N, C-alpha and C positions, 0 to 999 in steps of 0.2 A: 507497426510496433505491436508488441505483445507484453503481457504482464501476468503475474500470478494472481488469479481472481481473489483468493482468500486474503492475501496480504494487501490487496489494492481496494478492498471494499470501503475503506475509510474515506477515500476521495472519489472513487468511481460512483459510489452511491449518491453523491451529491451533484453529479453531472447530468445534464439532459442528454437524450439520445443523439441529438445533433447540436453542435456548438459552433456558433459563428461569431467571429470577431473581425473588425475592420482594421486593415493595416495601411490604409491610405489616408487616414484622417490626421496624421501627425508625421513629423519628419522622422521620428524614430522607427516608424513602420517600414521605412525604405530598406533597412538592412534585412528585415524579414522577407520582403519580396525578393530581394537579391539572393538571399539564401535559398529560397524555394526554387528560383530559376536555376541557380547553380546546381542544386541537388537533382533537378530534372534533366538539365542539359549537359552537365560537365562531369559529375562524379560517377565515373564508371566503376562499378563494384568489382569488375574483373581485373582492374589494374591494381598494382601493389598499394595497399593502404586504402583503397577505395571503399571497401566494406566498412572499415573503421570510421572513415570520414562520414559516410552516410548515417551510420548508427549514432554517432555523437551529434551530428547536425539535426537528426530527427528528434533526439532528446531535448536539445536546446529549443527547437521550434515548439515542441509540445509544452515545455515549461513556460516559455514566453506567452503562448496562447492561454495557458491557465492563469498566468499573472494578469493578463488583460481581462480575462473573464471575471476573476475575483475582484478586480478594481471597479468593475461596473455593477457588482451586486448591490441591490438596494440595502439600506441600513437595517431594515427589518428582516432581512434574509437570515435563515437559520441553516444549520448543517456544518459539516466539517470544514468545507472551503471558506465559509463565512467566518468561522471561528479562527482560522489561521490569520485573518486580517486583524484580529484583536491582538495588540502587542503582547500583553501579559499572558493571555491564553495561548497564543502562538508559541511563546517561550515555554510554557508548561508542556504543550504538546511535544515540542522538540526534545525536552528533557525525558519525557516518558518513552519516546521512540528511540532516543539515543542510549538510554540506560534502563531497559525494561525490567531487568533482574534486580535493580536496586530496591531495597526495602522502603519504598515510598509510603509516606502517610500524607494526608491532606495538609497537615501542618507543615511538614518539611517542604512539600511542593509549593505551598503558598509563600513560605519564607524565601524560596529561591526566586520567585517571580515578583516579590514585593507587594503581595496582596494579602488581605486577611483571609482566613479559611472560608468564612461565610461568603465573601465576595467572589472568590475563585469558584466555589461550588455553585453559586447562583449563575455565574456566567457559563459554566459548563452545561448546567441544566437548561439554560435559555437556548443554547445553540444545538445541543445534541440530546437533551432530555435524559441525561445520566450524569453521575458524579465522576470526578477524575479517576477515582479508584475503580469504579465499575468499568470505565473505559480502559484502564490499564489491564484489568483482569481479562477482558475480551482480547486485547492486543497480545497479551502473553499467550493465550490459548491459540490464537491464530498463528503466532510464531511457532508454537509447539507442534501444531498440525503440519506446518510446512516442513519442519525438521523431521517429523515422523515419515513424511513422504520422500524426503530427499537425502536423508542420512541413515547410517546404520547405528547411530548412537542408541544406547539403551533408554528405556522410558525414564529410568531414574536420572540418567545424565541430562536428558532433555528437560525434565522437571526442574532440576537445579539451574540449568542454563537460562531458563525463562523466568526464574524468580520464585519457585516453590520450594519450601523447606523440606517437604517430604513427597515421596512418590504417591502415597495414598491420597493426599490432598489434591495433587495434580490430577490423579485419576478421577476423583469425584467431580472436580470442576470441569474437566474435559468432557465427561459423560453428560453433564448438564448442558453444555454448550453444543455438542455434536450428536448426542443421542446414543453414543456407544463408547466403550473404553478405548484408551489409546492403542493398545495392542491390536484389537480388532480393527480399528480405523486404519492402522498401518497395513494389515493383511489385505483389507478390502481395496485400499489405494493401490497396492502393488498388483493385485489381481486385475483391477481395472486398467492399469497402465500396460500390463502384459497383453491383455485382450486388445487394447488399442494398437499396440505394436504388431500383433499378429494380423489384425484386420488391415493395417496399412501395408504390410508385406504381401498379403494375399492380393490386395488391389493392385500393387505394383507389378506382381507377376502376371496378373491378368492383362494389365495394360501392355506389358512387354510382349506377351504372346500375340496380341492384336497387331 
């Protein structure tokens, strides 16, 4: 499996380099073992629909592994994954990720999840050492960075889509986060991608000649 590093930092940063979960300690683990055996022995990606089956099955197995890992985290654990386990904070996270461009305030978010502003802010700081609005700002900028790399939309269009009222305010926030303005970030990303493609093509030709 592969993922976009910038957009996945929120949960990848909370995972250990090696994650082990037991699937034989309870009856529900049987379907996991059967799924793994099926993916190894029966799902031929060359057959019609085989690639789609493997992709979806891999996603399900990964999600179930994360669920089991989160369930075993100690109560004092901090980080994004631990915060998802908190019902109200998990709901707040879902809202921020589902509607990042919404003009959220701490009061509006707290009202949606049924907590006071102070309690919601305290829980966020306990788990991730930042406020909900600071988290939202970083998430918007990560989304903006991904759009700069993967779309041809203008900087102004991207700024509006991720929740900024003006292009200059987006530019300032983006430069604080990434160290360079959006336009230069886009040029450097495209240049790096082109270099990687040329490098891969050269290696492929060399292999073919051998």
